[in-house]
C-alpha positions in Angstrom: -26.1 -36.9 6.7 -22.6 -37.1 6.6 -19.7 -35.3 5.1 -18.8 -37.2 2.0 -15.5 -38.1 2.9 -17.0 -39.8 6.1 -20.0 -41.9 4.3 -20.1 -45.5 3.8 -22.7 -44.9 1.5 -22.9 -42.9 -1.4 -26.8 -42.5 -2.8 -26.6 -40.9 -6.3 -30.0 -39.6 -7.7 -30.4 -38.1 -11.2 -32.8 -35.5 -11.7 -34.9 -34.3 -14.1 -37.8 -32.5 -14.0 -39.3 -34.7 -11.1 -41.5 -32.5 -9.7 -42.3 -32.7 -6.0 -41.3 -36.7 -6.0 -37.9 -35.6 -5.3 -38.8 -33.9 -2.4 -40.7 -36.9 -1.0 -37.6 -39.6 -2.5 -34.8 -36.8 -0.6 -37.9 -37.0 2.9 -38.1 -40.9 2.6 -34.0 -41.4 3.2 -33.7 -39.2 6.0 -36.6 -41.1 7.4 -35.2 -44.6 7.0 -31.3 -44.1 7.0 -30.9 -46.3 9.7 -27.8 -44.8 11.4 -25.5 -45.5 8.1 -23.5 -42.6 7.3 -24.5 -41.5 4.2 -23.8 -38.9 1.5 -26.8 -38.1 -0.7 -26.2 -36.0 -4.1 -29.0 -35.0 -6.5 -27.2 -34.6 -10.2 -29.7 -31.9 -11.8 -30.0 -32.1 -15.5 -31.0 -28.8 -16.3 -34.4 -29.4 -14.9 -36.9 -26.3 -15.8 -39.2 -27.2 -12.8 -37.4 -25.8 -10.0 -37.6 -29.6 -8.2 -33.7 -29.7 -7.7 -33.5 -26.2 -5.5 -36.8 -26.8 -3.6 -35.7 -30.3 -2.6 -32.3 -29.4 -1.8 -33.3 -26.6 0.1 -35.9 -28.8 2.2 -32.9 -30.9 2.6 -29.7 -29.1 2.9 -27.6 -31.6 4.0 -27.9 -33.2 0.7 -25.4 -32.2 -1.8 -26.7 -30.5 -5.2 -24.6 -30.8 -8.6 -26.0 -28.6 -11.7 -25.3 -29.8 -15.2 -25.4 -27.2 -17.9 -27.5 -29.3 -20.4 -29.3 -32.7 -19.9 -26.6 -35.1 -20.4 -29.1 -37.9 -19.1 -28.7 -40.5 -17.2 -26.0 -43.0 -17.5 -23.4 -39.8 -18.0 -24.8 -38.1 -14.7 -24.2 -41.4 -12.4 -21.0 -41.5 -13.6 -20.4 -37.9 -12.9 -22.3 -38.5 -9.3 -20.0 -41.7 -8.4 -16.8 -39.5 -9.8 -17.6 -36.7 -6.8 -17.9 -39.7 -3.9 -15.7 -41.6 -2.5 -18.2 -44.0 0.0 -17.8 -47.6 -0.4 -21.3 -48.2 -1.2 -22.7 -46.5 -4.3 -26.9 -46.3 -4.5 -27.9 -45.7 -7.7 -31.6 -44.0 -7.4 -34.5 -42.8 -9.5 -36.1 -39.4 -8.3 -39.7 -40.8 -8.4 -38.7 -43.7 -6.2 -39.2 -43.5 -2.5 -38.2 -45.8 0.3 -40.9 -47.2 1.6 -39.7 -49.9 4.1 -36.5 -51.0 5.6 -33.9 -49.1 6.1 -30.5 -47.7 4.1 -28.6 -49.4 6.6 -30.5 -53.0 5.9 -29.3 -52.3 2.6 -25.7 -51.6 3.1 -26.0 -54.6 5.5 -27.2 -56.9 2.9 -24.4 -56.4 0.5 -21.7 -56.4 2.6 -23.2 -59.7 3.5 -22.6 -61.2 0.1 -19.6 -59.6 -0.9 -19.9 -61.4 -4.4 -22.9 -59.3 -5.4 -22.1 -56.5 -8.1 -25.4 -54.8 -7.8 -28.1 -55.9 -4.7 -31.7 -54.7 -6.1 -34.7 -54.1 -3.6 -38.3 -54.9 -3.6 -39.9 -52.4 -5.8 -43.9 -51.5 -5.5 -46.6 -49.5 -7.7 -47.7 -46.5 -6.2 -50.3 -48.9 -5.5 -48.9 -51.3 -3.6 -48.5 -53.8 -6.2 -45.3 -55.7 -6.6 -43.0 -54.8 -9.6 -41.6 -57.4 -11.3 -38.0 -56.5 -11.1 -35.2 -59.8 -11.1 -35.5 -60.8 -14.0 -33.6 -63.2 -16.9 -32.0 -62.5 -19.8 -34.7 -63.7 -22.4 -33.6 -66.2 -25.0 -33.6 -64.3 -28.4 -37.5 -66.0 -28.8 -38.7 -65.0 -25.7 -37.0 -61.5 -26.5 -38.5 -61.0 -29.6 -42.0 -61.8 -28.6 -42.2 -60.3 -25.7 -40.8 -57.4 -27.5 -44.7 -57.7 -30.0 -47.0 -59.2 -27.4 -46.3 -57.0 -24.1 -47.7 -53.5 -25.6 -50.7 -55.6 -25.9 -50.7 -58.1 -23.4 -48.5 -59.3 -20.5 -50.4 -62.4 -20.2 -47.9 -64.5 -22.6 -45.6 -67.2 -22.1 -42.4 -65.0 -23.4 -42.8 -62.5 -21.4 -44.0 -64.6 -18.3 -40.6 -66.4 -18.6 -38.6 -62.9 -18.8 -40.8 -62.0 -15.4 -39.9 -64.9 -13.7 -43.2 -65.9 -12.9 -44.2 -68.1 -10.0 -41.6 -66.3 -7.8 -43.5 -63.9 -5.4 -40.4 -61.5 -4.5 -40.5 -62.3 -1.2 -37.8 -64.5 -0.9 -33.8 -63.8 -1.3 -32.3 -65.3 -4.7 -29.8 -64.1 -7.2 -31.2 -62.8 -11.0 -30.0 -61.8 -14.4 -30.6 -58.0 -13.4 -32.8 -55.9 -12.0 -34.2 -52.7 -12.1 -32.7 -49.3 -12.9 -35.2 -47.9 -10.2 -32.3 -48.8 -7.4 -29.1 -50.6 -7.7 -26.9 -50.3 -5.0 -23.0 -51.5 -6.1 -19.7 -52.3 -4.3 -17.8 -49.4 -5.5 -15.1 -51.8 -6.2 -17.2 -53.5 -8.2 -18.4 -50.5 -9.8 -15.0 -49.4 -10.8 -13.8 -52.6 -12.0 -16.1 -53.0 -14.8 -15.5 -48.7 -15.7 -19.0 -47.7 -14.2 -22.0 -47.0 -16.8 -21.7 -47.6 -20.5 -22.3 -44.2 -21.4 -23.1 -45.4 -25.1 -26.5 -46.2 -23.1 -27.5 -42.7 -22.0 -30.8 -43.7 -21.4 -32.4 -47.2 -20.6 -30.9 -50.5 -20.8 -27.6 -49.1 -18.8 -29.0 -51.7 -15.8 -29.6 -54.9 -18.2 -25.8 -54.0 -19.7 -23.9 -53.1 -16.1 -25.5 -56.0 -14.7 -23.9 -58.2 -17.9 -20.6 -56.8 -17.5 -20.7 -57.3 -13.9 -22.0 -61.1 -14.3 -19.1 -61.5 -17.3 -16.1 -60.2 -14.0 -17.6 -63.1 -12.4 -19.9 -61.0 -9.4 -23.4 -61.8 -9.0 -26.6 -60.2 -9.2 -28.8 -60.1 -6.0 -32.8 -59.3 -5.7 -33.7 -58.8 -1.5 -36.8 -58.2 -0.1 -35.6 -56.4 2.9 -35.5 -53.2 1.5 -38.7 -51.7 -0.3 -39.1 -48.9 -2.6 -42.2 -47.4 -4.3 -41.7 -46.4 -8.0 -43.6 -43.9 -9.6 -41.9 -44.9 -13.2 -41.6 -42.5 -15.7 -42.1 -39.6 -14.2 -38.7 -38.1 -15.4 -39.6 -39.3 -19.1 -43.0 -39.7 -20.1 -44.0 -41.9 -22.9 -43.4 -39.5 -25.9 -42.4 -41.2 -29.2 -39.2 -39.5 -28.7 -38.7 -41.8 -25.6 -40.1 -44.8 -26.8 -37.5 -44.8 -29.8 -35.1 -44.3 -27.7 -35.8 -47.0 -25.4 -36.6 -49.0 -28.8 -32.4 -48.2 -29.9 -31.2 -48.8 -26.5 -32.8 -52.3 -25.9 -31.7 -53.0 -29.7 -27.9 -51.9 -28.3 -28.0 -54.0 -25.8 -28.8 -56.9 -27.6 -25.6 -55.9 -30.8 -23.6 -55.4 -27.6 -24.0 -58.8 -25.7 -26.4 -61.3 -27.1 -26.1 -61.6 -30.4 -22.0 -62.9 -31.4 -21.7 -65.3 -34.3 -24.6 -66.5 -36.2 -26.9 -64.4 -34.3 -25.8 -61.4 -35.8 -28.2 -62.4 -39.0 -31.0 -61.5 -36.2 -30.1 -58.2 -35.7 -32.4 -56.6 -38.7 -35.1 -59.0 -36.8 -34.5 -57.4 -33.7 -34.5 -53.7 -34.9 -37.6 -54.3 -36.5 -39.4 -55.9 -33.5 -38.0 -53.2 -31.1 -39.1 -50.9 -33.2 -42.7 -52.1 -33.8 -42.8 -52.0 -30.5 -41.9 -48.2 -29.5 -44.5 -47.2 -32.5 -47.3 -49.6 -31.2 -46.9 -48.8 -27.6 -46.9 -44.9 -29.0 -50.2 -45.5 -30.8 -51.6 -47.1 -28.1 -50.6 -44.6 -25.4 -51.8 -41.5 -27.6 -55.4 -42.7 -28.2 
């Protein structure tokens, strides 16, 4: 990799007990750098599985910043951004591996679209199927019924609209938001909106920053030229606590961005629907 001050790209990875996935993530970046000068940072949130020390020992070019406590995702991503000076920032989950294309390709796409505040890649599940990154901001109706129905089945009209059914994600296009598993941002766009809102410590932070970038006149771009495999949930798991944290974060996003004027009347319904979704998902997952 490169000296931090000489890097064109900073990759910020927040780790918490990611086990062997973190080392695989770092190995994929090293193998598919593509010639771009990159500064890779691991911000570790007080892991107790040794994943951070083992992975960085295997990749000594990677910088490690260790937090004494788990400060969660958005604060640690901001912390990593402050520790770099590169003009492009890739925020990456530790359970994501660069699978196709290179870091240089990723930066090239971003540079070719200077109005884009975020560029999201193709995300694949571990079995190779396409994850539906690149989605619409849902309407109130779609959001409500997606929240209620999706724990049982994603084959419903509300989820299909939200996930932009009919688009195979083989083509580049502007979208409302992309998965937080991998997001490339020009530093000037990131700084212009003040980075991640730490009121969203875990979950919905990608929705929030995408919304604020749209409001600032920036686009969000999906590109299939770069692909990542994503294991999903390695650090967080699916405990009731985590599901309720997700529910609260999505509710906070809805209250902040999607409920002006008369829509404030829908806040109790939104809170109920999201809490119900979390509880149902917990019950189904614990069987």
